[in-house]
N, CA, C and O atoms as a GROMACS GRO file, in nm:
protein
  272
    1MET      N    1 -14.025  -5.067  12.435
    1MET     CA    2 -14.154  -5.038  12.400
    1MET      C    3 -14.194  -5.115  12.282
    1MET      O    4 -14.113  -5.143  12.194
    2ALA      N    5 -14.323  -5.149  12.280
    2ALA     CA    6 -14.385  -5.216  12.172
    2ALA      C    7 -14.426  -5.111  12.071
    2ALA      O    8 -14.485  -5.009  12.107
    3ARG      N    9 -14.392  -5.137  11.931
    3ARG     CA   10 -14.442  -5.059  11.832
    3ARG      C   11 -14.587  -5.084  11.798
    3ARG      O   12 -14.630  -5.199  11.813
    4SER      N   13 -14.656  -4.999  11.760
    4SER     CA   14 -14.807  -5.024  11.705
    4SER      C   15 -14.817  -4.934  11.597
    4SER      O   16 -14.744  -4.835  11.588
    5VAL      N   17 -14.917  -4.968  11.500
    5VAL     CA   18 -14.943  -4.891  11.399
    5VAL      C   19 -15.109  -4.869  11.404
    5VAL      O   20 -15.181  -4.965  11.430
    6ASN      N   21 -15.157  -4.754  11.383
    6ASN     CA   22 -15.272  -4.698  11.378
    6ASN      C   23 -15.322  -4.681  11.226
    6ASN      O   24 -15.250  -4.628  11.142
    7LYS      N   25 -15.424  -4.718  11.203
    7LYS     CA   26 -15.452  -4.693  11.064
    7LYS      C   27 -15.608  -4.649  11.069
    7LYS      O   28 -15.691  -4.696  11.147
    8LEU      N   29 -15.633  -4.544  10.963
    8LEU     CA   30 -15.769  -4.464  10.965
    8LEU      C   31 -15.801  -4.456  10.830
    8LEU      O   32 -15.718  -4.406  10.754
    9ILE      N   33 -15.914  -4.500  10.785
    9ILE     CA   34 -15.966  -4.472  10.665
    9ILE      C   35 -16.079  -4.386  10.662
    9ILE      O   36 -16.183  -4.414  10.721
   10LEU      N   37 -16.059  -4.259  10.581
   10LEU     CA   38 -16.188  -4.179  10.581
   10LEU      C   39 -16.235  -4.180  10.452
   10LEU      O   40 -16.156  -4.175  10.358
   11VAL      N   41 -16.384  -4.188  10.432
   11VAL     CA   42 -16.448  -4.189  10.317
   11VAL      C   43 -16.551  -4.074  10.309
   11VAL      O   44 -16.646  -4.060  10.386
   12GLY      N   45 -16.519  -3.999  10.211
   12GLY     CA   46 -16.594  -3.875  10.216
   12GLY      C   47 -16.592  -3.789  10.083
   12GLY      O   48 -16.558  -3.836   9.975
   13HIS      N   49 -16.630  -3.663  10.102
   13HIS     CA   50 -16.632  -3.586   9.977
   13HIS      C   51 -16.525  -3.477   9.996
   13HIS      O   52 -16.512  -3.435  10.110
   14VAL      N   53 -16.450  -3.428   9.904
   14VAL     CA   54 -16.362  -3.319   9.921
   14VAL      C   55 -16.436  -3.197   9.903
   14VAL      O   56 -16.524  -3.189   9.817
   15GLY      N   57 -16.400  -3.093   9.987
   15GLY     CA   58 -16.470  -2.976   9.981
   15GLY      C   59 -16.445  -2.876   9.865
   15GLY      O   60 -16.534  -2.806   9.817
   16ARG      N   61 -16.315  -2.875   9.823
   16ARG     CA   62 -16.273  -2.802   9.738
   16ARG      C   63 -16.130  -2.842   9.669
   16ARG      O   64 -16.076  -2.941   9.719
   17ASP      N   65 -16.066  -2.781   9.567
   17ASP     CA   66 -15.946  -2.831   9.505
   17ASP      C   67 -15.845  -2.824   9.622
   17ASP      O   68 -15.856  -2.736   9.708
   18PRO      N   69 -15.755  -2.908   9.625
   18PRO     CA   70 -15.642  -2.899   9.712
   18PRO      C   71 -15.546  -2.794   9.687
   18PRO      O   72 -15.521  -2.756   9.572
   19GLU      N   73 -15.484  -2.741   9.802
   19GLU     CA   74 -15.393  -2.625   9.786
   19GLU      C   75 -15.231  -2.718   9.780
   19GLU      O   76 -15.184  -2.788   9.869
   20ILE      N   77 -15.186  -2.695   9.676
   20ILE     CA   78 -15.044  -2.768   9.662
   20ILE      C   79 -14.915  -2.667   9.658
   20ILE      O   80 -14.904  -2.563   9.592
   21GLN      N   81 -14.832  -2.718   9.736
   21GLN     CA   82 -14.720  -2.632   9.761
   21GLN      C   83 -14.580  -2.718   9.753
   21GLN      O   84 -14.581  -2.841   9.760
   22SER      N   85 -14.470  -2.648   9.738
   22SER     CA   86 -14.338  -2.721   9.751
   22SER      C   87 -14.268  -2.655   9.859
   22SER      O   88 -14.277  -2.534   9.876
   23THR      N   89 -14.188  -2.740   9.939
   23THR     CA   90 -14.097  -2.720  10.043
   23THR      C   91 -13.995  -2.658   9.988
   23THR      O   92 -13.991  -2.654   9.865
   24SER      N   93 -13.889  -2.597  10.066
   24SER     CA   94 -13.764  -2.538  10.024
   24SER      C   95 -13.679  -2.652   9.991
   24SER      O   96 -13.583  -2.638   9.915
   25GLY      N   97 -13.711  -2.766  10.045
   25GLY     CA   98 -13.621  -2.885  10.015
   25GLY      C   99 -13.667  -2.976   9.888
   25GLY      O  100 -13.615  -3.083   9.856
   26GLY      N  101 -13.778  -2.909   9.818
   26GLY     CA  102 -13.834  -2.966   9.710
   26GLY      C  103 -13.952  -3.099   9.722
   26GLY      O  104 -13.991  -3.173   9.631
   27HIS      N  105 -13.986  -3.098   9.846
   27HIS     CA  106 -14.098  -3.192   9.861
   27HIS      C  107 -14.238  -3.108   9.841
   27HIS      O  108 -14.264  -2.997   9.886
   28LYS      N  109 -14.323  -3.196   9.759
   28LYS     CA  110 -14.451  -3.145   9.747
   28LYS      C  111 -14.549  -3.173   9.865
   28LYS      O  112 -14.541  -3.281   9.924
   29VAL      N  113 -14.646  -3.077   9.902
   29VAL     CA  114 -14.735  -3.113   9.998
   29VAL      C  115 -14.857  -3.038   9.960
   29VAL      O  116 -14.862  -2.930   9.901
   30ALA      N  117 -14.970  -3.121  10.007
   30ALA     CA  118 -15.104  -3.070   9.961
   30ALA      C  119 -15.184  -3.073  10.083
   30ALA      O  120 -15.160  -3.156  10.171
   31HIS      N  121 -15.286  -2.976  10.094
   31HIS     CA  122 -15.369  -2.950  10.202
   31HIS      C  123 -15.506  -2.940  10.146
   31HIS      O  124 -15.530  -2.863  10.053
   32PHE      N  125 -15.599  -3.020  10.203
   32PHE     CA  126 -15.740  -3.013  10.156
   32PHE      C  127 -15.846  -3.073  10.250
   32PHE      O  128 -15.811  -3.170  10.317
   33SER      N  129 -15.972  -3.024  10.262
   33SER     CA  130 -16.057  -3.057  10.345
   33SER      C  131 -16.141  -3.186  10.294
   33SER      O  132 -16.164  -3.199  10.174
   34LEU      N  133 -16.183  -3.275  10.383
   34LEU     CA  134 -16.269  -3.390  10.350
   34LEU      C  135 -16.385  -3.379  10.447
   34LEU      O  136 -16.370  -3.354  10.567
   35ALA      N  137 -16.498  -3.400  10.388
   35ALA     CA  138 -16.628  -3.394  10.478
   35ALA      C  139 -16.683  -3.557  10.472
   35ALA      O  140 -16.709  -3.625  10.373
   36THR      N  141 -16.690  -3.592  10.610
   36THR     CA  142 -16.754  -3.721  10.634
   36THR      C  143 -16.880  -3.710  10.696
   36THR      O  144 -16.892  -3.619  10.779
   37SER      N  145 -16.992  -3.793  10.670
   37SER     CA  146 -17.126  -3.778  10.727
   37SER      C  147 -17.159  -3.915  10.806
   37SER      O  148 -17.118  -4.027  10.779
   38TRP      N  149 -17.243  -3.875  10.911
   38TRP     CA  150 -17.290  -4.002  10.991
   38TRP      C  151 -17.431  -3.963  11.036
   38TRP      O  152 -17.468  -3.847  11.050
   39ARG      N  153 -17.496  -4.058  11.054
   39ARG     CA  154 -17.637  -4.044  11.097
   39ARG      C  155 -17.666  -4.063  11.250
   39ARG      O  156 -17.612  -4.155  11.311
   40VAL      N  157 -17.749  -3.978  11.310
   40VAL     CA  158 -17.793  -3.997  11.448
   40VAL      C  159 -17.946  -4.016  11.460
   40VAL      O  160 -18.020  -3.942  11.396
   41PRO      N  161 -17.994  -4.112  11.539
   41PRO     CA  162 -18.123  -4.118  11.560
   41PRO      C  163 -18.199  -4.007  11.621
   41PRO      O  164 -18.156  -3.958  11.725
   42ARG      N  165 -18.298  -3.966  11.570
   42ARG     CA  166 -18.362  -3.832  11.621
   42ARG      C  167 -18.510  -3.852  11.598
   42ARG      O  168 -18.549  -3.879  11.484
   43ASP      N  169 -18.588  -3.842  11.690
   43ASP     CA  170 -18.745  -3.821  11.665
   43ASP      C  171 -18.804  -3.927  11.548
   43ASP      O  172 -18.843  -3.883  11.440
   44ASN      N  173 -18.806  -4.043  11.572
   44ASN     CA  174 -18.851  -4.147  11.476
   44ASN      C  175 -18.800  -4.134  11.329
   44ASN      O  176 -18.871  -4.155  11.231
   45GLY      N  177 -18.671  -4.098  11.326
   45GLY     CA  178 -18.595  -4.081  11.224
   45GLY      C  179 -18.443  -4.068  11.240
   45GLY      O  180 -18.383  -4.109  11.340
   46PHE      N  181 -18.382  -4.005  11.127
   46PHE     CA  182 -18.222  -3.985  11.169
   46PHE      C  183 -18.209  -3.849  11.124
   46PHE      O  184 -18.287  -3.792  11.048
   47GLU      N  185 -18.087  -3.791  11.184
   47GLU     CA  186 -18.052  -3.662  11.154
   47GLU      C  187 -17.904  -3.679  11.100
   47GLU      O  188 -17.825  -3.744  11.168
   48GLU      N  189 -17.866  -3.626  10.986
   48GLU     CA  190 -17.740  -3.656  10.927
   48GLU      C  191 -17.652  -3.529  10.981
   48GLU      O  192 -17.700  -3.416  10.994
   49ARG      N  193 -17.511  -3.565  11.012
   49ARG     CA  194 -17.423  -3.480  11.077
   49ARG      C  195 -17.308  -3.499  10.989
   49ARG      O  196 -17.285  -3.609  10.939
   50THR      N  197 -17.230  -3.390  10.966
   50THR     CA  198 -17.112  -3.362  10.898
   50THR      C  199 -16.996  -3.328  10.985
   50THR      O  200 -17.009  -3.239  11.069
   51ASP      N  201 -16.877  -3.396  10.972
   51ASP     CA  202 -16.761  -3.357  11.028
   51ASP      C  203 -16.662  -3.318  10.924
   51ASP      O  204 -16.672  -3.384  10.820
   52TRP      N  205 -16.567  -3.225  10.925
   52TRP     CA  206 -16.477  -3.175  10.825
   52TRP      C  207 -16.337  -3.219  10.876
   52TRP      O  208 -16.321  -3.210  10.998
   53HIS      N  209 -16.248  -3.259  10.813
   53HIS     CA  210 -16.134  -3.311  10.826
   53HIS      C  211 -16.032  -3.236  10.746
   53HIS      O  212 -16.042  -3.242  10.623
   54ARG      N  213 -15.927  -3.160  10.805
   54ARG     CA  214 -15.830  -3.084  10.724
   54ARG      C  215 -15.715  -3.195  10.713
   54ARG      O  216 -15.664  -3.242  10.814
   55LEU      N  217 -15.678  -3.234  10.584
   55LEU     CA  218 -15.566  -3.326  10.572
   55LEU      C  219 -15.455  -3.273  10.503
   55LEU      O  220 -15.468  -3.178  10.426
   56THR      N  221 -15.338  -3.331  10.528
   56THR     CA  222 -15.203  -3.286  10.467
   56THR      C  223 -15.153  -3.416  10.419
   56THR      O  224 -15.155  -3.517  10.489
   57VAL      N  225 -15.108  -3.412  10.300
   57VAL     CA  226 -15.033  -3.530  10.225
   57VAL      C  227 -14.918  -3.478  10.168
   57VAL      O  228 -14.910  -3.363  10.127
   58TRP      N  229 -14.801  -3.588  10.164
   58TRP     CA  230 -14.672  -3.542  10.096
   58TRP      C  231 -14.624  -3.627  10.015
   58TRP      O  232 -14.643  -3.748  10.033
   59ASP      N  233 -14.551  -3.579   9.909
   59ASP     CA  234 -14.474  -3.657   9.819
   59ASP      C  235 -14.570  -3.737   9.707
   59ASP      O  236 -14.652  -3.676   9.637
   60ARG      N  237 -14.552  -3.860   9.701
   60ARG     CA  238 -14.613  -3.936   9.621
   60ARG      C  239 -14.776  -3.936   9.640
   60ARG      O  240 -14.847  -3.962   9.544
   61LEU      N  241 -14.830  -3.907   9.758
   61LEU     CA  242 -14.971  -3.898   9.778
   61LEU      C  243 -15.019  -3.767   9.712
   61LEU      O  244 -15.135  -3.764   9.670
   62VAL      N  245 -14.937  -3.656   9.700
   62VAL     CA  246 -14.968  -3.537   9.643
   62VAL      C  247 -15.000  -3.579   9.479
   62VAL      O  248 -15.102  -3.540   9.423
   63GLU      N  249 -14.921  -3.645   9.428
   63GLU     CA  250 -14.939  -3.691   9.304
   63GLU      C  251 -15.078  -3.743   9.262
   63GLU      O  252 -15.141  -3.712   9.160
   64LEU      N  253 -15.115  -3.826   9.357
   64LEU     CA  254 -15.255  -3.904   9.361
   64LEU      C  255 -15.358  -3.804   9.370
   64LEU      O  256 -15.453  -3.802   9.292
   65VAL      N  257 -15.338  -3.706   9.478
   65VAL     CA  258 -15.429  -3.619   9.486
   65VAL      C  259 -15.464  -3.520   9.367
   65VAL      O  260 -15.579  -3.487   9.337
   66GLN      N  261 -15.348  -3.476   9.302
   66GLN     CA  262 -15.348  -3.408   9.187
   66GLN      C  263 -15.419  -3.469   9.062
   66GLN      O  264 -15.489  -3.406   8.982
   67GLU      N  265 -15.388  -3.618   9.057
   67GLU     CA  266 -15.464  -3.680   8.960
   67GLU      C  267 -15.610  -3.695   8.964
   67GLU      O  268 -15.685  -3.674   8.869
   68TYR      N  269 -15.650  -3.736   9.096
   68TYR     CA  270 -15.789  -3.739   9.108
   68TYR      C  271 -15.880  -3.638   9.189
   68TYR      O  272 -16.002  -3.652   9.191
   0.00000   0.00000   0.00000
């Protein structure tokens, strides 16, 4: 079976401060929501729509989330 890598880049706005927890094994985990917007043609103009993504990050990425 061939291996493949999927890469997704989301650019948006964080809805609120992340919820940061630690597992019983000592790993940090953070949960937060990210809003991304896109435009749809509508009646001689555009309508903006927003999608919300619930993200979970682990270990080193939690440190980055806390910092920024």
